[in-house]
PDB file of the backbone (N, CA, C, O) and the ligand in Angstrom, with CONECT records:
HET    FMN  A 101      31
ATOM      1  N   UNK A   1      -7.460   4.999 -18.797  1.00  0.00           N
ATOM      2  CA  UNK A   1      -8.407   3.902 -18.892  1.00  0.00           C
ATOM      3  C   UNK A   1      -8.559   3.448 -20.341  1.00  0.00           C
ATOM      4  O   UNK A   1      -8.666   2.254 -20.619  1.00  0.00           O
ATOM      5  N   UNK A   2      -8.567   4.417 -21.264  1.00  0.00           N
ATOM      6  CA  UNK A   2      -8.651   4.055 -22.684  1.00  0.00           C
ATOM      7  C   UNK A   2      -7.392   3.329 -23.136  1.00  0.00           C
ATOM      8  O   UNK A   2      -7.459   2.389 -23.928  1.00  0.00           O
ATOM      9  N   UNK A   3      -6.244   3.772 -22.628  1.00  0.00           N
ATOM     10  CA  UNK A   3      -4.981   3.109 -22.990  1.00  0.00           C
ATOM     11  C   UNK A   3      -4.974   1.674 -22.482  1.00  0.00           C
ATOM     12  O   UNK A   3      -4.524   0.765 -23.179  1.00  0.00           O
ATOM     13  N   UNK A   4      -5.481   1.471 -21.247  1.00  0.00           N
ATOM     14  CA  UNK A   4      -5.565   0.117 -20.694  1.00  0.00           C
ATOM     15  C   UNK A   4      -6.490  -0.741 -21.544  1.00  0.00           C
ATOM     16  O   UNK A   4      -6.169  -1.879 -21.884  1.00  0.00           O
ATOM     17  N   UNK A   5      -7.657  -0.169 -21.884  1.00  0.00           N
ATOM     18  CA  UNK A   5      -8.631  -0.898 -22.709  1.00  0.00           C
ATOM     19  C   UNK A   5      -8.000  -1.337 -24.028  1.00  0.00           C
ATOM     20  O   UNK A   5      -8.237  -2.449 -24.499  1.00  0.00           O
ATOM     21  N   UNK A   6      -7.196  -0.452 -24.618  1.00  0.00           N
ATOM     22  CA  UNK A   6      -6.557  -0.768 -25.891  1.00  0.00           C
ATOM     23  C   UNK A   6      -5.596  -1.950 -25.764  1.00  0.00           C
ATOM     24  O   UNK A   6      -5.289  -2.622 -26.749  1.00  0.00           O
ATOM     25  N   UNK A   7      -5.124  -2.196 -24.533  1.00  0.00           N
ATOM     26  CA  UNK A   7      -4.212  -3.324 -24.273  1.00  0.00           C
ATOM     27  C   UNK A   7      -4.948  -4.539 -23.722  1.00  0.00           C
ATOM     28  O   UNK A   7      -4.319  -5.511 -23.304  1.00  0.00           O
ATOM     29  N   UNK A   8      -6.309  -4.486 -23.720  1.00  0.00           N
ATOM     30  CA  UNK A   8      -7.096  -5.621 -23.246  1.00  0.00           C
ATOM     31  C   UNK A   8      -7.232  -5.672 -21.729  1.00  0.00           C
ATOM     32  O   UNK A   8      -7.618  -6.697 -21.166  1.00  0.00           O
ATOM     33  N   UNK A   9      -6.913  -4.561 -21.073  1.00  0.00           N
ATOM     34  CA  UNK A   9      -6.992  -4.505 -19.610  1.00  0.00           C
ATOM     35  C   UNK A   9      -8.212  -3.666 -19.223  1.00  0.00           C
ATOM     36  O   UNK A   9      -8.393  -2.556 -19.725  1.00  0.00           O
ATOM     37  N   UNK A  10      -9.041  -4.199 -18.336  1.00  0.00           N
ATOM     38  CA  UNK A  10     -10.227  -3.493 -17.886  1.00  0.00           C
ATOM     39  C   UNK A  10      -9.936  -2.616 -16.680  1.00  0.00           C
ATOM     40  O   UNK A  10      -9.008  -2.885 -15.918  1.00  0.00           O
ATOM     41  N   UNK A  11     -10.732  -1.567 -16.509  1.00  0.00           N
ATOM     42  CA  UNK A  11     -10.560  -0.658 -15.371  1.00  0.00           C
ATOM     43  C   UNK A  11     -11.915  -0.279 -14.787  1.00  0.00           C
ATOM     44  O   UNK A  11     -12.930  -0.304 -15.483  1.00  0.00           O
ATOM     45  N   UNK A  12     -11.922   0.067 -13.520  1.00  0.00           N
ATOM     46  CA  UNK A  12     -13.130   0.582 -12.860  1.00  0.00           C
ATOM     47  C   UNK A  12     -12.727   1.785 -12.008  1.00  0.00           C
ATOM     48  O   UNK A  12     -11.996   1.637 -11.028  1.00  0.00           O
ATOM     49  N   UNK A  13     -13.209   2.993 -12.387  1.00  0.00           N
ATOM     50  CA  UNK A  13     -12.901   4.152 -11.538  1.00  0.00           C
ATOM     51  C   UNK A  13     -13.720   4.070 -10.253  1.00  0.00           C
ATOM     52  O   UNK A  13     -14.909   3.756 -10.288  1.00  0.00           O
ATOM     53  N   UNK A  14     -13.078   4.356  -9.117  1.00  0.00           N
ATOM     54  CA  UNK A  14     -13.762   4.237  -7.830  1.00  0.00           C
ATOM     55  C   UNK A  14     -13.363   5.383  -6.909  1.00  0.00           C
ATOM     56  O   UNK A  14     -12.287   5.382  -6.311  1.00  0.00           O
ATOM     57  N   UNK A  15     -14.268   6.369  -6.813  1.00  0.00           N
ATOM     58  CA  UNK A  15     -14.008   7.511  -5.932  1.00  0.00           C
ATOM     59  C   UNK A  15     -13.995   7.094  -4.465  1.00  0.00           C
ATOM     60  O   UNK A  15     -13.367   7.753  -3.636  1.00  0.00           O
ATOM     61  N   UNK A  16     -14.686   5.998  -4.142  1.00  0.00           N
ATOM     62  CA  UNK A  16     -14.765   5.579  -2.732  1.00  0.00           C
ATOM     63  C   UNK A  16     -13.390   5.306  -2.141  1.00  0.00           C
ATOM     64  O   UNK A  16     -13.212   5.352  -0.923  1.00  0.00           O
ATOM     65  N   UNK A  17     -12.414   5.020  -3.007  1.00  0.00           N
ATOM     66  CA  UNK A  17     -11.064   4.720  -2.511  1.00  0.00           C
ATOM     67  C   UNK A  17     -10.499   5.870  -1.691  1.00  0.00           C
ATOM     68  O   UNK A  17      -9.640   5.669  -0.832  1.00  0.00           O
ATOM     69  N   UNK A  18     -10.989   7.085  -1.964  1.00  0.00           N
ATOM     70  CA  UNK A  18     -10.478   8.234  -1.213  1.00  0.00           C
ATOM     71  C   UNK A  18     -10.879   8.160   0.268  1.00  0.00           C
ATOM     72  O   UNK A  18     -10.269   8.811   1.116  1.00  0.00           O
ATOM     73  N   UNK A  19     -11.912   7.357   0.566  1.00  0.00           N
ATOM     74  CA  UNK A  19     -12.286   7.169   1.980  1.00  0.00           C
ATOM     75  C   UNK A  19     -11.148   6.507   2.754  1.00  0.00           C
ATOM     76  O   UNK A  19     -11.060   6.620   3.977  1.00  0.00           O
ATOM     77  N   UNK A  20     -10.280   5.811   2.015  1.00  0.00           N
ATOM     78  CA  UNK A  20      -9.181   5.082   2.649  1.00  0.00           C
ATOM     79  C   UNK A  20      -7.831   5.709   2.286  1.00  0.00           C
ATOM     80  O   UNK A  20      -6.803   5.031   2.286  1.00  0.00           O
ATOM     81  N   UNK A  21      -7.845   7.010   1.977  1.00  0.00           N
ATOM     82  CA  UNK A  21      -6.626   7.686   1.529  1.00  0.00           C
ATOM     83  C   UNK A  21      -5.438   7.469   2.472  1.00  0.00           C
ATOM     84  O   UNK A  21      -4.350   7.148   1.994  1.00  0.00           O
ATOM     85  N   UNK A  22      -5.600   7.632   3.794  1.00  0.00           N
ATOM     86  CA  UNK A  22      -4.434   7.451   4.667  1.00  0.00           C
ATOM     87  C   UNK A  22      -3.820   6.054   4.551  1.00  0.00           C
ATOM     88  O   UNK A  22      -2.600   5.904   4.484  1.00  0.00           O
ATOM     89  N   UNK A  23      -4.686   5.034   4.528  1.00  0.00           N
ATOM     90  CA  UNK A  23      -4.175   3.655   4.454  1.00  0.00           C
ATOM     91  C   UNK A  23      -3.517   3.385   3.104  1.00  0.00           C
ATOM     92  O   UNK A  23      -2.461   2.755   3.036  1.00  0.00           O
ATOM     93  N   UNK A  24      -4.155   3.873   2.012  1.00  0.00           N
ATOM     94  CA  UNK A  24      -3.611   3.628   0.666  1.00  0.00           C
ATOM     95  C   UNK A  24      -2.270   4.340   0.503  1.00  0.00           C
ATOM     96  O   UNK A  24      -1.318   3.771  -0.031  1.00  0.00           O
ATOM     97  N   UNK A  25      -2.201   5.595   0.969  1.00  0.00           N
ATOM     98  CA  UNK A  25      -0.946   6.344   0.836  1.00  0.00           C
ATOM     99  C   UNK A  25       0.169   5.695   1.640  1.00  0.00           C
ATOM    100  O   UNK A  25       1.315   5.637   1.195  1.00  0.00           O
ATOM    101  N   UNK A  26      -0.173   5.208   2.826  1.00  0.00           N
ATOM    102  CA  UNK A  26       0.857   4.543   3.630  1.00  0.00           C
ATOM    103  C   UNK A  26       1.326   3.259   2.948  1.00  0.00           C
ATOM    104  O   UNK A  26       2.523   2.980   2.887  1.00  0.00           O
ATOM    105  N   UNK A  27       0.362   2.476   2.431  1.00  0.00           N
ATOM    106  CA  UNK A  27       0.699   1.197   1.799  1.00  0.00           C
ATOM    107  C   UNK A  27       1.555   1.395   0.546  1.00  0.00           C
ATOM    108  O   UNK A  27       2.470   0.615   0.283  1.00  0.00           O
ATOM    109  N   UNK A  28       1.249   2.453  -0.233  1.00  0.00           N
ATOM    110  CA  UNK A  28       1.971   2.670  -1.488  1.00  0.00           C
ATOM    111  C   UNK A  28       3.152   3.635  -1.340  1.00  0.00           C
ATOM    112  O   UNK A  28       3.856   3.911  -2.312  1.00  0.00           O
ATOM    113  N   UNK A  29       3.363   4.141  -0.133  1.00  0.00           N
ATOM    114  CA  UNK A  29       4.485   5.045   0.094  1.00  0.00           C
ATOM    115  C   UNK A  29       4.298   6.395  -0.582  1.00  0.00           C
ATOM    116  O   UNK A  29       5.263   6.994  -1.056  1.00  0.00           O
ATOM    117  N   UNK A  30       3.058   6.876  -0.627  1.00  0.00           N
ATOM    118  CA  UNK A  30       2.761   8.184  -1.221  1.00  0.00           C
ATOM    119  C   UNK A  30       2.820   9.229  -0.107  1.00  0.00           C
ATOM    120  O   UNK A  30       2.251   9.031   0.966  1.00  0.00           O
ATOM    121  N   UNK A  31       3.508  10.337  -0.364  1.00  0.00           N
ATOM    122  CA  UNK A  31       3.713  11.326   0.687  1.00  0.00           C
ATOM    123  C   UNK A  31       2.401  11.993   1.112  1.00  0.00           C
ATOM    124  O   UNK A  31       1.452  12.080   0.333  1.00  0.00           O
ATOM    125  N   UNK A  32       2.369  12.459   2.360  1.00  0.00           N
ATOM    126  CA  UNK A  32       1.151  12.998   2.968  1.00  0.00           C
ATOM    127  C   UNK A  32       0.663  14.258   2.268  1.00  0.00           C
ATOM    128  O   UNK A  32      -0.525  14.573   2.339  1.00  0.00           O
ATOM    129  N   UNK A  33       1.562  14.997   1.584  1.00  0.00           N
ATOM    130  CA  UNK A  33       1.137  16.245   0.931  1.00  0.00           C
ATOM    131  C   UNK A  33       0.451  15.998  -0.410  1.00  0.00           C
ATOM    132  O   UNK A  33      -0.020  16.942  -1.046  1.00  0.00           O
ATOM    133  N   UNK A  34       0.390  14.752  -0.843  1.00  0.00           N
ATOM    134  CA  UNK A  34      -0.318  14.412  -2.079  1.00  0.00           C
ATOM    135  C   UNK A  34      -1.767  14.073  -1.746  1.00  0.00           C
ATOM    136  O   UNK A  34      -2.055  13.452  -0.724  1.00  0.00           O
ATOM    137  N   UNK A  35      -2.678  14.496  -2.636  1.00  0.00           N
ATOM    138  CA  UNK A  35      -4.100  14.233  -2.405  1.00  0.00           C
ATOM    139  C   UNK A  35      -4.574  13.100  -3.309  1.00  0.00           C
ATOM    140  O   UNK A  35      -4.377  13.146  -4.523  1.00  0.00           O
ATOM    141  N   UNK A  36      -5.185  12.105  -2.731  1.00  0.00           N
ATOM    142  CA  UNK A  36      -5.738  10.992  -3.504  1.00  0.00           C
ATOM    143  C   UNK A  36      -7.116  11.406  -4.005  1.00  0.00           C
ATOM    144  O   UNK A  36      -8.001  11.693  -3.199  1.00  0.00           O
ATOM    145  N   UNK A  37      -7.315  11.441  -5.318  1.00  0.00           N
ATOM    146  CA  UNK A  37      -8.593  11.897  -5.856  1.00  0.00           C
ATOM    147  C   UNK A  37      -9.429  10.764  -6.445  1.00  0.00           C
ATOM    148  O   UNK A  37     -10.641  10.908  -6.600  1.00  0.00           O
ATOM    149  N   UNK A  38      -8.800   9.650  -6.772  1.00  0.00           N
ATOM    150  CA  UNK A  38      -9.535   8.556  -7.407  1.00  0.00           C
ATOM    151  C   UNK A  38      -8.704   7.277  -7.355  1.00  0.00           C
ATOM    152  O   UNK A  38      -7.481   7.310  -7.490  1.00  0.00           O
ATOM    153  N   UNK A  39      -9.383   6.157  -7.158  1.00  0.00           N
ATOM    154  CA  UNK A  39      -8.730   4.866  -7.312  1.00  0.00           C
ATOM    155  C   UNK A  39      -9.217   4.232  -8.604  1.00  0.00           C
ATOM    156  O   UNK A  39     -10.375   4.412  -8.981  1.00  0.00           O
ATOM    157  N   UNK A  40      -8.370   3.508  -9.274  1.00  0.00           N
ATOM    158  CA  UNK A  40      -8.787   2.798 -10.489  1.00  0.00           C
ATOM    159  C   UNK A  40      -8.359   1.343 -10.350  1.00  0.00           C
ATOM    160  O   UNK A  40      -7.170   1.028 -10.371  1.00  0.00           O
ATOM    161  N   UNK A  41      -9.349   0.459 -10.206  1.00  0.00           N
ATOM    162  CA  UNK A  41      -9.040  -0.969 -10.179  1.00  0.00           C
ATOM    163  C   UNK A  41      -8.708  -1.425 -11.590  1.00  0.00           C
ATOM    164  O   UNK A  41      -9.296  -0.953 -12.563  1.00  0.00           O
ATOM    165  N   UNK A  42      -7.771  -2.337 -11.687  1.00  0.00           N
ATOM    166  CA  UNK A  42      -7.264  -2.770 -12.991  1.00  0.00           C
ATOM    167  C   UNK A  42      -7.259  -4.300 -13.032  1.00  0.00           C
ATOM    168  O   UNK A  42      -6.868  -4.948 -12.061  1.00  0.00           O
ATOM    169  N   UNK A  43      -7.687  -4.866 -14.142  1.00  0.00           N
ATOM    170  CA  UNK A  43      -7.642  -6.315 -14.249  1.00  0.00           C
ATOM    171  C   UNK A  43      -8.072  -6.793 -15.625  1.00  0.00           C
ATOM    172  O   UNK A  43      -8.416  -6.001 -16.501  1.00  0.00           O
ATOM    173  N   UNK A  44      -8.044  -8.097 -15.790  1.00  0.00           N
ATOM    174  CA  UNK A  44      -8.472  -8.688 -17.060  1.00  0.00           C
ATOM    175  C   UNK A  44      -9.930  -9.122 -16.927  1.00  0.00           C
ATOM    176  O   UNK A  44     -10.229 -10.040 -16.163  1.00  0.00           O
ATOM    177  N   UNK A  45     -10.836  -8.483 -17.654  1.00  0.00           N
ATOM    178  CA  UNK A  45     -12.258  -8.830 -17.504  1.00  0.00           C
ATOM    179  C   UNK A  45     -12.563 -10.221 -18.052  1.00  0.00           C
ATOM    180  O   UNK A  45     -12.021 -10.644 -19.073  1.00  0.00           O
ATOM    181  N   UNK A  46     -13.457 -10.923 -17.333  1.00  0.00           N
ATOM    182  CA  UNK A  46     -13.962 -12.213 -17.796  1.00  0.00           C
ATOM    183  C   UNK A  46     -15.251 -11.934 -18.561  1.00  0.00           C
ATOM    184  O   UNK A  46     -16.316 -11.821 -17.954  1.00  0.00           O
ATOM    185  N   UNK A  47     -15.168 -11.823 -19.870  1.00  0.00           N
ATOM    186  CA  UNK A  47     -16.325 -11.441 -20.664  1.00  0.00           C
ATOM    187  C   UNK A  47     -17.370 -12.554 -20.736  1.00  0.00           C
ATOM    188  O   UNK A  47     -18.475 -12.328 -21.229  1.00  0.00           O
ATOM    189  N   UNK A  48     -17.030 -13.771 -20.244  1.00  0.00           N
ATOM    190  CA  UNK A  48     -18.010 -14.861 -20.192  1.00  0.00           C
ATOM    191  C   UNK A  48     -18.866 -14.767 -18.930  1.00  0.00           C
ATOM    192  O   UNK A  48     -19.901 -15.427 -18.840  1.00  0.00           O
ATOM    193  N   UNK A  49     -18.453 -13.963 -17.963  1.00  0.00           N
ATOM    194  CA  UNK A  49     -19.224 -13.811 -16.721  1.00  0.00           C
ATOM    195  C   UNK A  49     -20.491 -13.015 -17.021  1.00  0.00           C
ATOM    196  O   UNK A  49     -20.414 -11.945 -17.625  1.00  0.00           O
ATOM    197  N   UNK A  50     -21.671 -13.525 -16.604  1.00  0.00           N
ATOM    198  CA  UNK A  50     -22.946 -12.845 -16.907  1.00  0.00           C
ATOM    199  C   UNK A  50     -22.951 -11.365 -16.507  1.00  0.00           C
ATOM    200  O   UNK A  50     -23.555 -10.543 -17.197  1.00  0.00           O
ATOM    201  N   UNK A  51     -22.285 -11.019 -15.403  1.00  0.00           N
ATOM    202  CA  UNK A  51     -22.305  -9.628 -14.944  1.00  0.00           C
ATOM    203  C   UNK A  51     -21.720  -8.681 -16.005  1.00  0.00           C
ATOM    204  O   UNK A  51     -22.058  -7.498 -16.041  1.00  0.00           O
ATOM    205  N   UNK A  52     -20.868  -9.196 -16.838  1.00  0.00           N
ATOM    206  CA  UNK A  52     -20.245  -8.346 -17.855  1.00  0.00           C
ATOM    207  C   UNK A  52     -21.118  -8.149 -19.093  1.00  0.00           C
ATOM    208  O   UNK A  52     -20.732  -7.455 -20.034  1.00  0.00           O
ATOM    209  N   UNK A  53     -22.307  -8.773 -19.079  1.00  0.00           N
ATOM    210  CA  UNK A  53     -23.293  -8.487 -20.132  1.00  0.00           C
ATOM    211  C   UNK A  53     -24.169  -7.294 -19.756  1.00  0.00           C
ATOM    212  O   UNK A  53     -24.913  -6.767 -20.584  1.00  0.00           O
ATOM    213  N   UNK A  54     -24.066  -6.873 -18.478  1.00  0.00           N
ATOM    214  CA  UNK A  54     -24.914  -5.779 -17.998  1.00  0.00           C
ATOM    215  C   UNK A  54     -24.480  -4.467 -18.641  1.00  0.00           C
ATOM    216  O   UNK A  54     -23.294  -4.137 -18.669  1.00  0.00           O
ATOM    217  N   UNK A  55     -25.459  -3.722 -19.157  1.00  0.00           N
ATOM    218  CA  UNK A  55     -25.174  -2.414 -19.769  1.00  0.00           C
ATOM    219  C   UNK A  55     -26.067  -1.372 -19.133  1.00  0.00           C
ATOM    220  O   UNK A  55     -27.285  -1.541 -19.077  1.00  0.00           O
ATOM    221  N   UNK A  56     -25.472  -0.307 -18.659  1.00  0.00           N
ATOM    222  CA  UNK A  56     -26.264   0.795 -18.121  1.00  0.00           C
ATOM    223  C   UNK A  56     -26.665   1.719 -19.261  1.00  0.00           C
ATOM    224  O   UNK A  56     -26.019   1.763 -20.309  1.00  0.00           O
ATOM    225  N   UNK A  57     -27.763   2.467 -19.027  1.00  0.00           N
ATOM    226  CA  UNK A  57     -28.229   3.386 -20.069  1.00  0.00           C
ATOM    227  C   UNK A  57     -27.320   4.594 -20.165  1.00  0.00           C
ATOM    228  O   UNK A  57     -26.688   4.983 -19.182  1.00  0.00           O
ATOM    229  N   UNK A  58     -27.253   5.182 -21.334  1.00  0.00           N
ATOM    230  CA  UNK A  58     -26.497   6.406 -21.548  1.00  0.00           C
ATOM    231  C   UNK A  58     -27.425   7.476 -22.093  1.00  0.00           C
ATOM    232  O   UNK A  58     -28.274   7.190 -22.938  1.00  0.00           O
ATOM    233  N   UNK A  59     -27.273   8.713 -21.616  1.00  0.00           N
ATOM    234  CA  UNK A  59     -28.002   9.830 -22.196  1.00  0.00           C
ATOM    235  C   UNK A  59     -27.431  10.089 -23.579  1.00  0.00           C
ATOM    236  O   UNK A  59     -26.253   9.830 -23.826  1.00  0.00           O
ATOM    237  N   UNK A  60     -28.267  10.606 -24.491  1.00  0.00           N
ATOM    238  CA  UNK A  60     -27.743  10.937 -25.819  1.00  0.00           C
ATOM    239  C   UNK A  60     -26.656  12.007 -25.709  1.00  0.00           C
ATOM    240  O   UNK A  60     -26.733  12.884 -24.849  1.00  0.00           O
ATOM    241  N   UNK A  61     -25.668  11.937 -26.560  1.00  0.00           N
ATOM    242  CA  UNK A  61     -24.542  12.867 -26.515  1.00  0.00           C
ATOM    243  C   UNK A  61     -25.002  14.323 -26.547  1.00  0.00           C
ATOM    244  O   UNK A  61     -24.462  15.165 -25.830  1.00  0.00           O
ATOM    245  N   UNK A  62     -26.020  14.620 -27.396  1.00  0.00           N
ATOM    246  CA  UNK A  62     -26.497  16.008 -27.521  1.00  0.00           C
ATOM    247  C   UNK A  62     -27.018  16.538 -26.188  1.00  0.00           C
ATOM    248  O   UNK A  62     -27.031  17.746 -25.950  1.00  0.00           O
ATOM    249  N   UNK A  63     -27.444  15.622 -25.326  1.00  0.00           N
ATOM    250  CA  UNK A  63     -28.032  16.041 -24.058  1.00  0.00           C
ATOM    251  C   UNK A  63     -26.974  16.435 -23.024  1.00  0.00           C
ATOM    252  O   UNK A  63     -27.260  17.202 -22.105  1.00  0.00           O
ATOM    253  N   UNK A  64     -25.771  15.918 -23.170  1.00  0.00           N
ATOM    254  CA  UNK A  64     -24.760  16.142 -22.131  1.00  0.00           C
ATOM    255  C   UNK A  64     -23.551  16.931 -22.601  1.00  0.00           C
ATOM    256  O   UNK A  64     -22.693  17.293 -21.796  1.00  0.00           O
ATOM    257  N   UNK A  65     -23.473  17.205 -23.916  1.00  0.00           N
ATOM    258  CA  UNK A  65     -22.279  17.897 -24.410  1.00  0.00           C
ATOM    259  C   UNK A  65     -22.637  18.936 -25.450  1.00  0.00           C
ATOM    260  O   UNK A  65     -23.559  18.750 -26.243  1.00  0.00           O
ATOM    261  N   UNK A  66     -21.906  20.020 -25.440  1.00  0.00           N
ATOM    262  CA  UNK A  66     -22.030  21.050 -26.460  1.00  0.00           C
ATOM    263  C   UNK A  66     -20.669  21.212 -27.121  1.00  0.00           C
ATOM    264  O   UNK A  66     -19.677  21.478 -26.442  1.00  0.00           O
ATOM    265  N   UNK A  67     -20.616  21.056 -28.416  1.00  0.00           N
ATOM    266  CA  UNK A  67     -19.347  21.211 -29.139  1.00  0.00           C
ATOM    267  C   UNK A  67     -19.296  22.585 -29.776  1.00  0.00           C
ATOM    268  O   UNK A  67     -20.184  22.950 -30.547  1.00  0.00           O
ATOM    269  N   UNK A  68     -18.270  23.344 -29.461  1.00  0.00           N
ATOM    270  CA  UNK A  68     -18.100  24.699 -29.979  1.00  0.00           C
ATOM    271  C   UNK A  68     -16.938  24.700 -30.964  1.00  0.00           C
ATOM    272  O   UNK A  68     -15.813  24.349 -30.609  1.00  0.00           O
ATOM    273  N   UNK A  69     -17.217  25.097 -32.203  1.00  0.00           N
ATOM    274  CA  UNK A  69     -16.138  25.094 -33.222  1.00  0.00           C
ATOM    275  C   UNK A  69     -15.513  26.465 -33.346  1.00  0.00           C
ATOM    276  O   UNK A  69     -14.597  26.655 -34.146  1.00  0.00           O
TER     277      UNK A  69
HETATM  278  C1  FMN A 101     -14.939   9.319 -11.632  1.00  0.00           C
HETATM  279  C2  FMN A 101     -15.746   8.102 -11.285  1.00  0.00           C
HETATM  280  C3  FMN A 101     -15.772   7.640  -9.967  1.00  0.00           C
HETATM  281  C4  FMN A 101     -16.536   6.528  -9.620  1.00  0.00           C
HETATM  282  N1  FMN A 101     -16.537   6.076  -8.336  1.00  0.00           N
HETATM  283  C5  FMN A 101     -17.293   5.009  -7.996  1.00  0.00           C
HETATM  284  C6  FMN A 101     -17.329   4.521  -6.652  1.00  0.00           C
HETATM  285  O1  FMN A 101     -16.691   5.075  -5.767  1.00  0.00           O
HETATM  286  N2  FMN A 101     -18.099   3.445  -6.395  1.00  0.00           N
HETATM  287  C7  FMN A 101     -18.846   2.821  -7.350  1.00  0.00           C
HETATM  288  O2  FMN A 101     -19.523   1.846  -7.051  1.00  0.00           O
HETATM  289  N3  FMN A 101     -18.811   3.256  -8.627  1.00  0.00           N
HETATM  290  C8  FMN A 101     -18.068   4.322  -8.965  1.00  0.00           C
HETATM  291  N4  FMN A 101     -18.060   4.763 -10.250  1.00  0.00           N
HETATM  292  C9  FMN A 101     -18.874   4.038 -11.238  1.00  0.00           C
HETATM  293  C10 FMN A 101     -18.166   2.811 -11.750  1.00  0.00           C
HETATM  294  O3  FMN A 101     -16.820   2.990 -11.961  1.00  0.00           O
HETATM  295  C11 FMN A 101     -18.755   2.402 -13.091  1.00  0.00           C
HETATM  296  O4  FMN A 101     -18.906   3.546 -13.856  1.00  0.00           O
HETATM  297  C12 FMN A 101     -20.029   1.669 -12.802  1.00  0.00           C
HETATM  298  O5  FMN A 101     -19.681   0.374 -12.369  1.00  0.00           O
HETATM  299  C13 FMN A 101     -20.976   1.566 -13.988  1.00  0.00           C
HETATM  300  O6  FMN A 101     -20.336   1.163 -15.118  1.00  0.00           O
HETATM  301  P1  FMN A 101     -20.627   1.959 -16.448  1.00  0.00           P
HETATM  302  O7  FMN A 101     -19.974   3.313 -16.273  1.00  0.00           O
HETATM  303  O8  FMN A 101     -20.010   1.168 -17.546  1.00  0.00           O
HETATM  304  O9  FMN A 101     -22.102   2.062 -16.549  1.00  0.00           O
HETATM  305  C14 FMN A 101     -17.299   5.871 -10.607  1.00  0.00           C
HETATM  306  C15 FMN A 101     -17.250   6.326 -11.927  1.00  0.00           C
HETATM  307  C16 FMN A 101     -16.510   7.418 -12.261  1.00  0.00           C
HETATM  308  C17 FMN A 101     -16.493   7.887 -13.703  1.00  0.00           C
CONECT  278  279
CONECT  279  278  280  307
CONECT  280  279  281
CONECT  281  280  282  305
CONECT  282  281  283
CONECT  283  282  284  290
CONECT  284  283  285  286
CONECT  285  284
CONECT  286  284  287
CONECT  287  286  288  289
CONECT  288  287
CONECT  289  287  290
CONECT  290  283  289  291
CONECT  291  290  292  305
CONECT  292  291  293
CONECT  293  292  294  295
CONECT  294  293
CONECT  295  293  296  297
CONECT  296  295
CONECT  297  295  298  299
CONECT  298  297
CONECT  299  297  300
CONECT  300  299  301
CONECT  301  300  302  303  304
CONECT  302  301
CONECT  303  301
CONECT  304  301
CONECT  305  281  291  306
CONECT  306  305  307
CONECT  307  279  306  308
CONECT  308  307
END
């Protein structure tokens, strides 16, 4: 996702895609023994669209991560 962002391509991780694993695997020719764990939608974001001004809150880094040196 970071690599896509660096190329100006937006992504949205979507776990719900796994609800459609059989259909997605059949459509993309992915073998049945592979497990679908996540879908990632990819596209060029329209930054002029009002919805793209929406920002969700983030917890402070200290609250969610511990760095061990
Ligand atoms: C691993 C992962 C799976 C996600 N799966 C879904 C999903 O199935 N449906 C959904 O509406 N959002 C899902 N999200 C949330 C959205 O991708 C995205 O994070 C959300 O639109 C809020 O954007 P923000 O993370 O910039 O606040 C998932 C996020 C992550 C990190």
